[in-house]
N, C-alpha and C positions, 0 to 999 in steps of 0.2 A: 326543420331548418337547422343547419349546422351552426354552432356558435362561431363568432368571428375569431380569426387566428390572432395570437399574440406574438410578441418578439421581445428578446432581451439583447441589449447592446452595451458596449463599454469599451474601455481601453486599459492597457497595462503599461507600467513604466518602472524604471529602476529607482534606486535611492536618490539619484540626482535629478529625477524628473524627466529623464530621457525615455522615449517610447521603446518598448520591448517587442521586437518582432519574433515570431516563432514560438510564442507561448501556447501551450495546449490548453484549451478551455473545454471542460467536460461538464455537461448538465446531466444530473442523475434524477430520473423520474420515468414513469411509464410513458412510452411513446416519445421520449426525448431524442433529439437528433444525435448523430455521432459526434466525436470530438471535432472541435474547430481549431484553427491556427490563426493567431493574430497577424495582421498585415504589417507592412513596414512602419506604419504610423502607430502600431500597437493596438489598433482597433479591431473589434470583432462584432459580429451580429448573428444571433441565432433566431431564425424566423420560423413561421408555421408551427407555433407552439400552442398547445391547449392551455387553458387557464389552470392554475394549480400551484403547488409548492415545489420548488426545485432547489437542489444543492448544486452550487456552481464551484468547480475546482479549477484552479489556475496552477499549472506546473511547467517547469522548465529545468533542464539539467543545470546543476550547480546553484540553483536558487531555491529558496524556501517556498514550498507549496502553500498556497492560500486557498481557503474555502469560505463560502458564505451561503446562507440560505435566503431565498427570496420567494415572495408570493407574487404571482402574476395573474392579473384578472383577464378574463376572456376579452380579446380585442385590444389589450393594452400594449403600448410600446414602452417598455421599461428600460430606462438608461441608468446603469449602475455608476456609482462614484468611481474615480480612478483607483485601480488596484496596483499597489506597489509590491513588487517581488524583490526581496532583499537577497543579496548574495549570502549563501549559507556556508556552514562549516564542512570541510572535507575530512573524512575519517578513513584511515587505512588499517588493515590488520591481516595477518596470515593465520589461518585456522589449521591446526594440526591434530592428528589422531593421537590421543594421550598414550595409547597402548603401543603403537608401532612407530610413532614419531614421523609418520608419513603425512603429506598434505591431504586435507579433505578436498577432493576434487569438486569443483562447481558448487561451493556451499551457498545456501540460500539464507539470507539474513533479513529479518523483519524489524521494523521500528515499532516498539511497543508503546501503547498509550500509557498515560499516567493514571488511568483508571485502575482500581484494585484488581480487576480481572486481567489486566494486561492488554485489553483491546477495547476499542470504541464500539458501542452497540451498533453503530451504523455499518461496521465491517461485516456483520452477519449478512447484510444484504449485498454489500460490495466490498469484498476483502481487498486490502492493499496489496499491490504488487511487491514481490520480494526484491532485494538487491542480490544479484547473483555474481559470485566470484569466478575465478579462472581455475584451470586444471591444477595450478600450483597452490591452490587454497588461499590465494591472496584476493582480498575483497576491497573495493573502493566505494565508499558511500559519500555521495556529494549532495549538497543542498540541505544539510541538516539545520534545523532551527536553533537559535541561541536559547540557552537554558538547559535544564536537565534532559538528557537524551538516553533512552533505553533501547538497546539493540539485542536481539535474541537469534541464535542459530536455530533454524527449523529444517534440518536435513536428516531424515531417517537414514541409517539406523542409529544416528547419534542422538543422545538425550537433548531435548530442548534445553538450551543453555543460554542464559543471559550473558553475553560476552562483553557488554559495556553498559555502565550507567555513569555517564560522565556529564560534567557541567561544561557546556560549550559557551565560551565567553567571546564576545566580539573582539576583544583585544588580544586573545590568546592565539589566534591563528589556527592552522590545521592540526589534527590530532592523529598520531601514529601509535596504535596499541601494541605494535611489535607482534610477537608470536603468542597465540592463544591456544592452549591444549584443551581438547574436548573429549570426554569419555563416551563410550557407546551406551545406549539406553537398553532397557529391558525389552524382551520379546513377549508379546501377548498372542496366544493362539486361540482362535474362536472357531466354533463349528455352528453354523446356522442351520437349524432344522425346523420343520413345521410340527404341529401337534401330534402327527402320526410318526414322528421321529425320522422323517425322510429329509434328505439333504435339500437345501434351498439354494441352488447355484444362482449366480448373477445377482445376488442380493447386495444392495449397497449398505455399507457399514460405516457409521460415523461415531466417534467417541464423545463429541461435545458439540455445542452450538456456536462456538466462536473460534476464530483463528489464533487467539492469544493464549489458549490453554494447553493444547496437546500438539506434539510434533507429528502426529500421525495424519497423513493425508487421507482423503476419502478412498476407501478400498472396496473391491467387489469380490464376493465370495467365489471360490472356484467350483468346479463341477461336483466335488464331493461335499460342498458346503463349508 
């Protein structure tokens, strides 16, 4: 006999207590449903869940993302307390190549954790999406939380560079970093071979276990290893 299905429901609102429609609600766990969107009254309901532990994320453009972890029993209808999404800080910058003075096209910037490693251990399982700039190197990051915020460029071949460690204050308004010059990083050449010294094409190579340490994306060895 299959265990009874569970469900999680709740509602989102702004700082003034008004319902927020269009908030993306994501449950992270094995067999979790896809993202949900809150209705006009700010409510959502995720049904047909298995019992277990879920991380629930609430995100919306220009608002601070909120997350919580919940335990759901088999067959339980769990109603969460109201989730308030505050309006966040807007940060802008233009990223330039330090050697040429040209814009870095389509730069990708990540928000770093305040953990010593620069990333939350949960990102190994589900890495955060980057903020992507335009062809002119200009990037706009919206919805940053108040407090100390760390942003890092993660766009090879440029060295992973922390472009901002700022204190976002509720009374300070938006932040414009102006022009940020970034140098290119070193190039590492690897040859992947088996014990017989034969090339191992199509081998996946990673340099670390977390997104906050290295600028190198996952790469695949070429036909010559």
